N, C-alpha and C positions, 0 to 999 in steps of 0.2 A: 151243802155248804159246810165248810169245816167248823170244828170245834173253835169256840171264841173264848179266851181268856180275859177276865174284866178286871181291871184295876182303877184306882181313883187317884187323882192328884191332890194332894195334902199339902198345907202350909206348916212350916216350924214356926214356933213362937209361943206357943201354948204348951200345957203339959202333955208330953208325947203319949203317955197311956190313954188319955181321955181323947185325943187326936185320933188315935188308932182304934179306939172302942167305936168311935162312929161308923167307921167302914166295916169292922169286923162282925157288927150285928147284921150286916148285909151280907154276909158270908163273903166278904172280898178280902183276900190276903195278900194282894201285891199292889204297889204304891209307887207314885213319883213323890218326891218330896221338894217343895219349893222353899228357897230359904230367903226371907225379907233381908234387903240391903244393910239393916241397922242390926241384925241378930249376931251377938256374939257367937262365935263358933267353937265355943268350949263345952257345947252340950252334946258332944257324940256319944259319950259314954251313956247318958241316960236314953237317947234315942236307940241306941245298940240294944240296950237292955228291955226296953219296951217293944221294941221289934221283935225279939226273940220270945218274949212273953205271949205277945199276940198270934204268933206264928205268921208273920207278915215279912215280905221282902221289899226293899225299896230298889227299884231298878234304875232310877235316874234321879240325881240331885240337881234342881234347877236354881240358878242364882238370878236373883234380882238385884238391883242396884239403887242405892238411896239417890233421891233426886229424879228418878224416872216418872213419866206421867203418859198416860194413854187417853188424854181427854180428846185430842184430835190428830189429825195426821201431822200438821206442822209441828205440834208440841212432841209428838213421838219422834220426828226427824231431830228435834233440838235435845231431847233429853234421854233418849232409850239407847242402851246398850255401849259399844265401842266406838260409835261415830263421834260423839260430842269430844271435842280436843282437849277441853279443860278437865275431864275425868277419866280421860283414856287410861293413863298410866295407874291411877288408883283402882279402876275396875279390873285392870288386867291382874294387878296382885290380888284383888279380891276374889276374882275367879280362880286363881291357884290355890288359894286357900279353901274354896269350896270344893276343890277336887281332893285336898287333902282330907277334908271333912268326910267327903263321900268314901274315900278309901277307909276311914276310921269306921263308918257305918255298914261297909261292905257292898256298896252301890257301884256296878261295873260301868256306869255313864254318867256324864255330867251334860248339862245343856243350858242355854240361855238365848234371849233375842240378843242378836249383836247389833240390831239397828239397821237403818236404811243403808247398806253398802252401795255406794255409787256404781250405776250402771255402766258407766263410762270407765273402761279400764285404764285410761290415760290420766285419770284424776289422780292426783298425788295420794289422797286419802284411800284409794282402792289398794295400792300396794301395802301402805302402812298398816291397814286393818287385817289384810290378808296375812301379813308377817306376824301381827299379834296373835291370830288365830292359830298360825302354826306354832307359835311358841305354847299357847294353851294345849294344843294337841300333844306337844312333845312332853310336856309336863304330865299329862294325863296318861301318856302312854307308859310313863314310868310306874304308875299304878295299875296298869293294865286296863285302863279306862278308854272308853270311845267318848266323843265330844259331838253333841247332837246340836244343830242350829235350828231353832224354831222357825217354821215357816209363817209367811203373811206378808212381810213387808217387801219382798221382791217378786217379780213374775218368776215362773218355774225356770225359764231359761238362764235368767240371771243368777239365780241361786245355784243352778248346776254348773254354770261357769266359774263361778266363784269357789265351790268346792274342787272342782277339778283343777284350777288355778293354784289352790291351796295345796294339793299334792300330798296329802297325809292319810295314810289308809286308815286311821281311826276317826276321821271325820265324816259326818253323815247327817241326817235330818231326824227331828222330831215334827212329824208331818201333822200339822193342825188344820184341818179342812176349813173350819170356820174362819180362821185368820185370813185365809185368802179371799174369802167372801167379805170379810169385816173391812179390809184394806181396798177391796176391788182390783185385786192384782191378777185374779183369773179363776177359771172353773177348777175346783180342787181335784174333781174326778179326773178331767183331762190331764191334770197335771201330774197324776201318779204314773201316766205312761210315760213320762220324761224322768220323774224323780224316784219312781218306784226302787231302782237299785240301790238307791243312795239312804232309803228310810230305815232308820234304827228303831223308832219308837213312834207311837200314834195316839193322838188325842181325839177322843170322842166328845166333840164339841159342835154347837150349832150357833147359826147366826144369819142375819139378813144383809142384804147389801146396802152400801151407803145411799143415802137420798141423793139423787143426781143434782139437784139445783142448789145444793148447798156446799160450797167449795171447801174442801179439806175435812169434811164430815167422815168419822168413821160409821161403819155398820152398826148394828145393835146385835149383842150376844143374845141368844134365846134358849131356853131349856132344850135339851136334846129331843130332836122329832119335831120341833115346832118353829124351825127356821129353814133355809133355803139349801142346807148341804144334800138332803136326801141321804139319810143314814144307812138306810138299807142298800141303796146303790153303791154308796161309799163301801160298806163291808165287803160287797161283792167284788168291787173293784181291787180292793187290797188282797183279796184272795186270788184274783187274777194275776196280780203282779207279783205274787209269792210272798207276800208278807206273813210271817207265822208268829208274830210276837202278840202280846196283849193289846187291849183298846182300853186307853186310860181317861176315864170320865173327868172332863176338866169343867167346871162350873163356877163362875165369879158372879156374885149376886150381893148386892147391898144389904139384904137380909140374912143373916145366918141361918136362920130356921128355914127359910125357903130355899136356901142353897142345898141344905140336907135332904129337903123334900125331893127336889129336882134331880139331885144325885141318885137317890132310891128309885125314882121314875125311870132314870137313865139305866139304871142296873136292870131293871125289870123289863125295859124295852129291849136292850142288846140281848137278854136271855131269850127273848121271845123271836127275835128275828135271826137268832143262829143259835146252834145247839152249844150250849155252854157246858164245858168240862170241868166240873166242880172239883174233882179228885186232883187235877193238874192246875190249880189257879194260882200257885205261887212257884212252881217249880221251874218255869222258864220265862223270865222276866225282860227279856229282850230279845228283839228278831235275831234268829241265826243266821241273817244273811249280812256279809260284810259289804262295807261300801265299795262301790265299784272303783277299780284302779284306772279306768280308762279315761 
């Protein structure tokens, strides 16, 4: 099995040096940085200085948006990403500013959940959201950035179709295997056969399927190795489809202390199941595969 670089998804909003110290003590030196929707984006300079001092590289800046809720599937449909009409224009502008922030901290990619894109291509919202994504891609391209769509809310075929319809060479996927399970949209390992050429970055996250008899319920996130993903098979499949970038541990837990414990265990797990190349941990922070133009 190939060497695997390990990173962690971290949140802006706290002191950058303190945030980076939490992963540096694990000898992790690459990260994805998530920006809360209410965060003022005048903090690029402190983050750039802290990243340099910590010898850490940010590969992707994620945008979250004010008003989003992941309580259950109907709530996600109503509040997340570019789908809600009332906030669409505002969130597009926020995404462009996040791209500018990412350029200022030296990140080569931006990403977000765009929401439940209609699977019916004749739905008027389909073209509207596609065109919005094209504009974000074009803005990101001006910074030399890619734009990664988070997996989970669409089946693999629908996501692939949307990417091909968007027709932008810098558009791809941040592949989160747990999200496909949490939303019940398909087996993530099987999905890689279809989506592999479009994968720009990857989350190492775990979770269990939704309870079948509860309508609209999401599955439950688990600590890595304790859910239904099958992380060892997942890493092997990534290798098979040619992904060569890092695995970024994402763990959302209500208890911050438990979150850090789970991240530490995830680092240990990934190092155990694949030979970890410590000397190259931060030097290549995005997949060297370009999204397929087909």
